[in-house]
Backbone as JSON Lines, residues from 0, in Angstrom:
{"i":0,"aa":"M","n":[-50.46,4.82,48.26],"ca":[-50.02,3.77,49.15],"c":[-48.49,3.82,49.22]}
{"i":1,"aa":"N","n":[-47.94,3.92,50.43],"ca":[-46.49,3.89,50.55],"c":[-45.99,2.44,50.53]}
{"i":2,"aa":"E","n":[-44.68,2.26,50.63],"ca":[-44.09,0.91,50.51],"c":[-44.57,-0.03,51.6]}
{"i":3,"aa":"Q","n":[-44.66,0.46,52.84],"ca":[-45.13,-0.4,53.94],"c":[-46.59,-0.79,53.74]}
{"i":4,"aa":"E","n":[-47.41,0.16,53.3],"ca":[-48.82,-0.14,53.03],"c":[-48.94,-1.14,51.89]}
{"i":5,"aa":"R","n":[-48.1,-0.96,50.88],"ca":[-48.1,-1.9,49.74],"c":[-47.76,-3.3,50.21]}
{"i":6,"aa":"D","n":[-46.71,-3.42,51.02],"ca":[-46.3,-4.74,51.51],"c":[-47.39,-5.39,52.36]}
{"i":7,"aa":"R","n":[-48.04,-4.61,53.22],"ca":[-49.14,-5.15,54.02],"c":[-50.3,-5.59,53.12]}
{"i":8,"aa":"F","n":[-50.56,-4.8,52.1],"ca":[-51.61,-5.14,51.15],"c":[-51.29,-6.47,50.46]}
{"i":9,"aa":"L","n":[-50.06,-6.62,49.99],"ca":[-49.67,-7.85,49.29],"c":[-49.59,-9.05,50.22]}
{"i":10,"aa":"D","n":[-49.48,-8.81,51.52],"ca":[-49.47,-9.92,52.48],"c":[-50.86,-10.51,52.71]}
{"i":11,"aa":"Q","n":[-51.9,-9.85,52.22],"ca":[-53.26,-10.38,52.34],"c":[-53.43,-11.55,51.37]}
{"i":12,"aa":"P","n":[-54.3,-12.49,51.71],"ca":[-54.52,-13.63,50.8],"c":[-55.49,-13.29,49.66]}
{"i":13,"aa":"L","n":[-55.13,-12.31,48.88],"ca":[-55.93,-11.94,47.71],"c":[-55.45,-12.76,46.52]}
{"i":14,"aa":"V","n":[-56.34,-13.03,45.6],"ca":[-55.97,-13.75,44.38],"c":[-55.35,-12.75,43.42]}
{"i":15,"aa":"G","n":[-54.27,-13.15,42.77],"ca":[-53.65,-12.3,41.76],"c":[-54.11,-12.7,40.37]}
{"i":16,"aa":"A","n":[-53.97,-11.78,39.44],"ca":[-54.26,-12.07,38.03],"c":[-52.96,-11.86,37.28]}
{"i":17,"aa":"I","n":[-52.42,-12.94,36.72],"ca":[-51.13,-12.85,36.03],"c":[-51.37,-12.87,34.53]}
{"i":18,"aa":"A","n":[-50.7,-11.95,33.85],"ca":[-50.82,-11.85,32.4],"c":[-49.51,-12.29,31.76]}
{"i":19,"aa":"T","n":[-49.63,-13.17,30.78],"ca":[-48.48,-13.6,29.99],"c":[-48.77,-13.25,28.54]}
{"i":20,"aa":"V","n":[-47.74,-13.38,27.7],"ca":[-47.88,-13.02,26.29],"c":[-47.98,-14.28,25.45]}
{"i":21,"aa":"R","n":[-49.07,-14.4,24.71],"ca":[-49.25,-15.55,23.82],"c":[-48.36,-15.4,22.59]}
{"i":22,"aa":"A","n":[-48.18,-16.49,21.86],"ca":[-47.33,-16.48,20.66],"c":[-47.81,-15.46,19.63]}
{"i":23,"aa":"D","n":[-49.12,-15.21,19.58],"ca":[-49.64,-14.23,18.62],"c":[-49.57,-12.8,19.14]}
{"i":24,"aa":"G","n":[-48.97,-12.62,20.33],"ca":[-48.81,-11.29,20.9],"c":[-49.94,-10.85,21.8]}
{"i":25,"aa":"A","n":[-51.02,-11.61,21.83],"ca":[-52.16,-11.26,22.67],"c":[-51.87,-11.6,24.13]}
{"i":26,"aa":"P","n":[-52.43,-10.83,25.06],"ca":[-52.25,-11.18,26.46],"c":[-53.18,-12.31,26.86]}
{"i":27,"aa":"A","n":[-52.75,-13.09,27.83],"ca":[-53.57,-14.15,28.42],"c":[-53.49,-13.96,29.93]}
{"i":28,"aa":"V","n":[-54.62,-13.95,30.6],"ca":[-54.68,-13.68,32.03],"c":[-55.3,-14.86,32.76]}
{"i":29,"aa":"V","n":[-54.65,-15.27,33.86],"ca":[-55.18,-16.36,34.69],"c":[-55.08,-15.96,36.16]}
{"i":30,"aa":"P","n":[-56.0,-16.47,37.0],"ca":[-55.92,-16.21,38.43],"c":[-54.85,-17.11,39.07]}
{"i":31,"aa":"V","n":[-54.15,-16.57,40.07],"ca":[-53.1,-17.34,40.74],"c":[-53.06,-17.02,42.24]}
{"i":32,"aa":"W","n":[-52.61,-18.0,43.0],"ca":[-52.2,-17.76,44.37],"c":[-50.75,-17.33,44.3]}
{"i":33,"aa":"Y","n":[-50.36,-16.42,45.16],"ca":[-49.01,-15.88,45.12],"c":[-48.51,-15.63,46.54]}
{"i":34,"aa":"R","n":[-47.23,-15.29,46.61],"ca":[-46.62,-14.86,47.87],"c":[-45.63,-13.75,47.53]}
{"i":35,"aa":"W","n":[-45.74,-12.64,48.22],"ca":[-44.8,-11.53,48.09],"c":[-43.69,-11.81,49.09]}
{"i":36,"aa":"H","n":[-42.46,-11.98,48.61],"ca":[-41.37,-12.41,49.48],"c":[-40.06,-11.78,49.02]}
{"i":37,"aa":"A","n":[-39.44,-11.01,49.91],"ca":[-38.12,-10.43,49.66],"c":[-38.06,-9.66,48.34]}
{"i":38,"aa":"G","n":[-39.12,-8.91,48.06],"ca":[-39.13,-8.08,46.86],"c":[-39.43,-8.81,45.57]}
{"i":39,"aa":"T","n":[-39.84,-10.08,45.66],"ca":[-40.23,-10.83,44.48],"c":[-41.62,-11.42,44.7]}
{"i":40,"aa":"V","n":[-42.24,-11.82,43.62],"ca":[-43.54,-12.49,43.69],"c":[-43.3,-13.96,43.36]}
{"i":41,"aa":"L","n":[-43.76,-14.83,44.23],"ca":[-43.64,-16.27,44.02],"c":[-45.01,-16.84,43.7]}
{"i":42,"aa":"V","n":[-45.08,-17.61,42.64],"ca":[-46.33,-18.23,42.2],"c":[-46.02,-19.69,41.9]}
{"i":43,"aa":"W","n":[-46.94,-20.57,42.23],"ca":[-46.72,-21.97,41.86],"c":[-47.89,-22.43,41.0]}
{"i":44,"aa":"S","n":[-47.61,-23.42,40.17],"ca":[-48.62,-23.93,39.25],"c":[-48.19,-25.3,38.77]}
{"i":45,"aa":"E","n":[-49.03,-25.9,37.97],"ca":[-48.65,-27.11,37.25],"c":[-47.69,-26.69,36.14]}
{"i":46,"aa":"A","n":[-46.61,-27.42,35.95],"ca":[-45.62,-27.06,34.94],"c":[-46.18,-27.13,33.52]}
{"i":47,"aa":"T","n":[-47.23,-27.92,33.34],"ca":[-47.8,-28.09,31.99],"c":[-48.85,-27.05,31.63]}
{"i":48,"aa":"F","n":[-49.23,-26.2,32.57],"ca":[-50.25,-25.2,32.26],"c":[-49.74,-24.25,31.18]}
{"i":49,"aa":"P","n":[-50.58,-23.87,30.23],"ca":[-50.14,-23.02,29.12],"c":[-49.45,-21.73,29.56]}
{"i":50,"aa":"W","n":[-49.96,-21.07,30.6],"ca":[-49.34,-19.81,30.99],"c":[-47.9,-20.01,31.46]}
{"i":51,"aa":"V","n":[-47.63,-21.14,32.09],"ca":[-46.26,-21.44,32.54],"c":[-45.38,-21.77,31.34]}
{"i":52,"aa":"R","n":[-45.88,-22.57,30.42],"ca":[-45.09,-22.95,29.24],"c":[-44.73,-21.73,28.39]}
{"i":53,"aa":"R","n":[-45.63,-20.74,28.33],"ca":[-45.35,-19.53,27.55],"c":[-44.14,-18.77,28.07]}
{"i":54,"aa":"L","n":[-43.84,-18.89,29.34],"ca":[-42.74,-18.14,29.94],"c":[-41.38,-18.54,29.37]}
{"i":55,"aa":"A","n":[-41.26,-19.73,28.82],"ca":[-40.0,-20.17,28.21],"c":[-39.65,-19.3,27.0]}
{"i":56,"aa":"D","n":[-40.67,-18.88,26.25],"ca":[-40.44,-18.05,25.07],"c":[-40.51,-16.57,25.36]}
{"i":57,"aa":"E","n":[-41.33,-16.19,26.32],"ca":[-41.54,-14.78,26.63],"c":[-41.71,-14.62,28.14]}
{"i":58,"aa":"P","n":[-40.62,-14.27,28.85],"ca":[-40.68,-14.23,30.31],"c":[-41.29,-12.96,30.91]}
{"i":59,"aa":"R","n":[-41.67,-12.0,30.07],"ca":[-42.29,-10.78,30.61],"c":[-43.71,-11.09,31.09]}
{"i":60,"aa":"V","n":[-44.02,-10.59,32.28],"ca":[-45.34,-10.82,32.87],"c":[-45.83,-9.54,33.54]}
{"i":61,"aa":"A","n":[-47.11,-9.54,33.81],"ca":[-47.72,-8.5,34.64],"c":[-48.63,-9.21,35.64]}
{"i":62,"aa":"L","n":[-48.68,-8.67,36.84],"ca":[-49.53,-9.23,37.89],"c":[-50.34,-8.1,38.49]}
{"i":63,"aa":"A","n":[-51.62,-8.31,38.63],"ca":[-52.5,-7.36,39.31],"c":[-53.09,-8.05,40.53]}
{"i":64,"aa":"V","n":[-53.0,-7.38,41.66],"ca":[-53.62,-7.86,42.9],"c":[-54.53,-6.72,43.35]}
{"i":65,"aa":"F","n":[-55.8,-7.03,43.58],"ca":[-56.73,-5.94,43.9],"c":[-57.85,-6.43,44.81]}
{"i":66,"aa":"E","n":[-58.41,-5.47,45.53],"ca":[-59.56,-5.74,46.37],"c":[-60.81,-5.79,45.51]}
{"i":67,"aa":"H","n":[-61.83,-6.45,46.03],"ca":[-63.09,-6.57,45.3],"c":[-64.17,-5.65,45.87]}
{"i":68,"aa":"T","n":[-63.78,-4.84,46.86],"ca":[-64.7,-3.88,47.45],"c":[-64.0,-2.53,47.53]}
{"i":69,"aa":"T","n":[-64.78,-1.47,47.69],"ca":[-64.18,-0.14,47.79],"c":[-63.32,-0.07,49.03]}
{"i":70,"aa":"P","n":[-62.19,0.62,48.96],"ca":[-61.81,1.62,47.95],"c":[-61.08,1.04,46.73]}
{"i":71,"aa":"L","n":[-61.11,-0.27,46.55],"ca":[-60.47,-0.92,45.39],"c":[-58.97,-0.64,45.31]}
{"i":72,"aa":"R","n":[-58.3,-0.84,46.44],"ca":[-56.84,-0.72,46.41],"c":[-56.27,-1.79,45.5]}
{"i":73,"aa":"A","n":[-55.14,-1.48,44.86],"ca":[-54.55,-2.43,43.92],"c":[-53.04,-2.23,43.85]}
{"i":74,"aa":"V","n":[-52.36,-3.31,43.5],"ca":[-50.92,-3.27,43.21],"c":[-50.71,-3.94,41.87]}
{"i":75,"aa":"Y","n":[-49.93,-3.28,41.02],"ca":[-49.62,-3.79,39.69],"c":[-48.12,-4.0,39.6]}
{"i":76,"aa":"V","n":[-47.73,-5.2,39.22],"ca":[-46.32,-5.56,39.11],"c":[-46.04,-5.94,37.66]}
{"i":77,"aa":"R","n":[-45.01,-5.36,37.1],"ca":[-44.49,-5.83,35.81],"c":[-43.11,-6.38,36.1]}
{"i":78,"aa":"G","n":[-42.75,-7.45,35.38],"ca":[-41.45,-8.01,35.65],"c":[-41.1,-9.15,34.73]}
{"i":79,"aa":"T","n":[-40.03,-9.82,35.11],"ca":[-39.51,-10.95,34.36],"c":[-39.64,-12.2,35.22]}
{"i":80,"aa":"A","n":[-40.14,-13.26,34.62],"ca":[-40.37,-14.51,35.34],"c":[-39.28,-15.52,35.04]}
{"i":81,"aa":"T","n":[-38.87,-16.23,36.07],"ca":[-38.02,-17.4,35.91],"c":[-38.8,-18.59,36.46]}
{"i":82,"aa":"V","n":[-38.58,-19.75,35.86],"ca":[-39.35,-20.94,36.22],"c":[-38.41,-22.06,36.62]}
{"i":83,"aa":"R","n":[-38.72,-22.68,37.77],"ca":[-38.05,-23.91,38.18],"c":[-39.12,-24.98,38.26]}
{"i":84,"aa":"T","n":[-38.82,-26.15,37.75],"ca":[-39.79,-27.24,37.81],"c":[-39.25,-28.37,38.67]}
{"i":85,"aa":"G","n":[-40.17,-29.16,39.18],"ca":[-39.82,-30.3,40.0],"c":[-41.07,-30.98,40.5]}
{"i":86,"aa":"S","n":[-40.88,-32.01,41.26],"ca":[-42.03,-32.71,41.85],"c":[-42.56,-31.87,43.01]}
{"i":87,"aa":"L","n":[-43.75,-32.22,43.47],"ca":[-44.3,-31.54,44.64],"c":[-43.35,-31.69,45.82]}
{"i":88,"aa":"A","n":[-42.79,-32.87,45.99],"ca":[-41.86,-33.1,47.1],"c":[-40.63,-32.2,47.0]}
{"i":89,"aa":"E","n":[-40.12,-32.02,45.79],"ca":[-38.93,-31.18,45.59],"c":[-39.22,-29.7,45.86]}
{"i":90,"aa":"L","n":[-40.43,-29.27,45.56],"ca":[-40.78,-27.85,45.71],"c":[-41.66,-27.58,46.94]}
{"i":91,"aa":"W","n":[-41.88,-28.62,47.75],"ca":[-42.78,-28.55,48.9],"c":[-42.53,-27.32,49.77]}
{"i":92,"aa":"D","n":[-41.27,-27.1,50.16],"ca":[-40.96,-26.02,51.1],"c":[-41.25,-24.63,50.52]}
{"i":93,"aa":"E","n":[-41.31,-24.51,49.21],"ca":[-41.62,-23.23,48.58],"c":[-43.12,-23.1,48.29]}
{"i":94,"aa":"I","n":[-43.76,-24.2,47.96],"ca":[-45.19,-24.17,47.65],"c":[-46.03,-24.04,48.93]}
{"i":95,"aa":"R","n":[-45.62,-24.72,49.98],"ca":[-46.41,-24.76,51.21],"c":[-46.74,-23.37,51.76]}
{"i":96,"aa":"P","n":[-45.78,-22.42,51.84],"ca":[-46.14,-21.09,52.37],"c":[-47.17,-20.35,51.51]}
{"i":97,"aa":"I","n":[-47.2,-20.65,50.22],"ca":[-48.2,-20.03,49.36],"c":[-49.57,-20.61,49.68]}
{"i":98,"aa":"V","n":[-49.66,-21.93,49.74],"ca":[-50.93,-22.59,50.05],"c":[-51.43,-22.15,51.43]}
{"i":99,"aa":"A","n":[-50.51,-22.02,52.39],"ca":[-50.88,-21.66,53.76],"c":[-51.5,-20.26,53.85]}
{"i":100,"aa":"R","n":[-51.26,-19.43,52.86],"ca":[-51.88,-18.1,52.85],"c":[-53.38,-18.17,52.54]}
{"i":101,"aa":"Y","n":[-53.8,-19.22,51.86],"ca":[-55.16,-19.27,51.31],"c":[-56.09,-20.29,51.95]}
{"i":102,"aa":"V","n":[-55.57,-21.23,52.69],"ca":[-56.44,-22.24,53.3],"c":[-56.23,-22.24,54.81]}
{"i":103,"aa":"P","n":[-57.22,-22.68,55.59],"ca":[-57.06,-22.75,57.04],"c":[-55.88,-23.66,57.41]}
{"i":104,"aa":"A","n":[-55.21,-23.32,58.5],"ca":[-54.0,-24.04,58.92],"c":[-54.22,-25.55,59.0]}
{"i":105,"aa":"E","n":[-55.39,-25.96,59.48],"ca":[-55.63,-27.39,59.64],"c":[-55.86,-28.11,58.31]}
{"i":106,"aa":"E","n":[-55.99,-27.36,57.23],"ca":[-56.22,-27.96,55.91],"c":[-55.01,-27.87,54.97]}
{"i":107,"aa":"V","n":[-53.93,-27.27,55.42],"ca":[-52.78,-27.07,54.53],"c":[-52.22,-28.4,54.05]}
{"i":108,"aa":"E","n":[-51.97,-29.34,54.96],"ca":[-51.35,-30.61,54.57],"c":[-52.25,-31.4,53.62]}
{"i":109,"aa":"S","n":[-53.55,-31.46,53.92],"ca":[-54.45,-32.22,53.04],"c":[-54.61,-31.53,51.69]}
{"i":110,"aa":"T","n":[-54.6,-30.21,51.69],"ca":[-54.67,-29.48,50.42],"c":[-53.42,-29.75,49.59]}
{"i":111,"aa":"M","n":[-52.27,-29.7,50.24],"ca":[-51.02,-30.0,49.54],"c":[-51.06,-31.42,48.98]}
{"i":112,"aa":"A","n":[-51.51,-32.37,49.77],"ca":[-51.57,-33.76,49.31],"c":[-52.49,-33.91,48.1]}
{"i":113,"aa":"S","n":[-53.54,-33.11,48.04],"ca":[-54.46,-33.2,46.9],"c":[-53.81,-32.74,45.6]}
{"i":114,"aa":"Y","n":[-52.75,-31.97,45.69],"ca":[-52.03,-31.51,44.5],"c":[-50.98,-32.51,44.04]}
{"i":115,"aa":"D","n":[-50.77,-33.58,44.81],"ca":[-49.73,-34.55,44.48],"c":[-50.23,-35.54,43.44]}
{"i":116,"aa":"T","n":[-50.31,-35.08,42.21],"ca":[-50.82,-35.88,41.09],"c":[-49.72,-36.64,40.37]}
{"i":117,"aa":"G","n":[-48.48,-36.38,40.74],"ca":[-47.35,-36.98,40.04],"c":[-46.85,-36.11,38.9]}
{"i":118,"aa":"D","n":[-47.64,-35.1,38.53],"ca":[-47.22,-34.19,37.46],"c":[-46.21,-33.18,38.01]}
{"i":119,"aa":"A","n":[-45.35,-32.69,37.13],"ca":[-44.35,-31.7,37.52],"c":[-45.03,-30.4,37.93]}
{"i":120,"aa":"K","n":[-44.48,-29.77,38.93],"ca":[-44.94,-28.47,39.4],"c":[-43.95,-27.41,38.93]}
{"i":121,"aa":"A","n":[-44.39,-26.17,38.95],"ca":[-43.52,-25.06,38.58],"c":[-43.55,-24.02,39.68]}
{"i":122,"aa":"M","n":[-42.37,-23.54,40.05],"ca":[-42.26,-22.4,40.95],"c":[-41.8,-21.23,40.09]}
{"i":123,"aa":"V","n":[-42.65,-20.23,39.98],"ca":[-42.38,-19.07,39.15],"c":[-41.99,-17.92,40.06]}
{"i":124,"aa":"T","n":[-40.84,-17.33,39.79],"ca":[-40.38,-16.16,40.53],"c":[-40.44,-14.96,39.61]}
{"i":125,"aa":"I","n":[-41.19,-13.96,40.02],"ca":[-41.29,-12.73,39.24],"c":[-40.41,-11.68,39.9]}
{"i":126,"aa":"T","n":[-39.42,-11.23,39.15],"ca":[-38.56,-10.14,39.6],"c":[-39.12,-8.85,39.02]}
{"i":127,"aa":"P","n":[-39.62,-7.97,39.87],"ca":[-40.27,-6.76,39.37],"c":[-39.32,-5.82,38.63]}
{"i":128,"aa":"T","n":[-39.81,-5.26,37.54],"ca":[-39.14,-4.15,36.87],"c":[-39.87,-2.85,37.19]}
{"i":129,"aa":"S","n":[-41.15,-2.96,37.56],"ca":[-41.91,-1.81,38.04],"c":[-43.04,-2.29,38.93]}
{"i":130,"aa":"I","n":[-43.34,-1.48,39.93],"ca":[-44.44,-1.76,40.85],"c":[-45.22,-0.45,41.02]}
{"i":131,"aa":"R","n":[-46.53,-0.56,40.86],"ca":[-47.38,0.62,41.06],"c":[-48.49,0.22,42.02]}
{"i":132,"aa":"A","n":[-48.65,1.01,43.06],"ca":[-49.68,0.76,44.06],"c":[-50.67,1.93,44.04]}
{"i":133,"aa":"Q","n":[-51.95,1.6,44.09],"ca":[-52.99,2.62,44.08],"c":[-53.89,2.44,45.28]}
{"i":134,"aa":"A","n":[-54.15,3.53,45.98],"ca":[-55.03,3.49,47.14],"c":[-56.5,3.48,46.71]}
{"i":135,"aa":"N","n":[-56.78,3.94,45.5],"ca":[-58.14,3.94,44.99],"c":[-58.08,3.67,43.5]}
{"i":136,"aa":"A","n":[-58.19,2.4,43.13],"ca":[-58.01,2.02,41.72],"c":[-59.29,2.13,40.92]}
{"i":137,"aa":"G","n":[-60.42,2.39,41.58],"ca":[-61.7,2.44,40.89],"c":[-61.92,3.7,40.09]}
């Protein structure tokens, strides 16, 4: 997969699997919605989720995005994560484009409103240190 094919692949609303490092050194993997933007991966989550809290101690992450049918194309990103926290209102303009990738246009606002629990949100930016794209990962 060349760079343009990779970018088109990452523009699809596929779920990513992000791996963080636990305190005992073991990997922990969770599914995430993401957005590939200007050479970085943007992910949002609840600030209190364990995978987000782990980034304060160990910012190295890996992200896998892959198809669930043949030819099983995939992109693997390794990088360093930075985290900004705030209310949904404070991060709205960054979270909304991510949500809009995964839900129908007429449901974006109501979906966003359903996340307004009053809890802090986290915007995670992954700056890649390596990217590997495979046209046939199976």
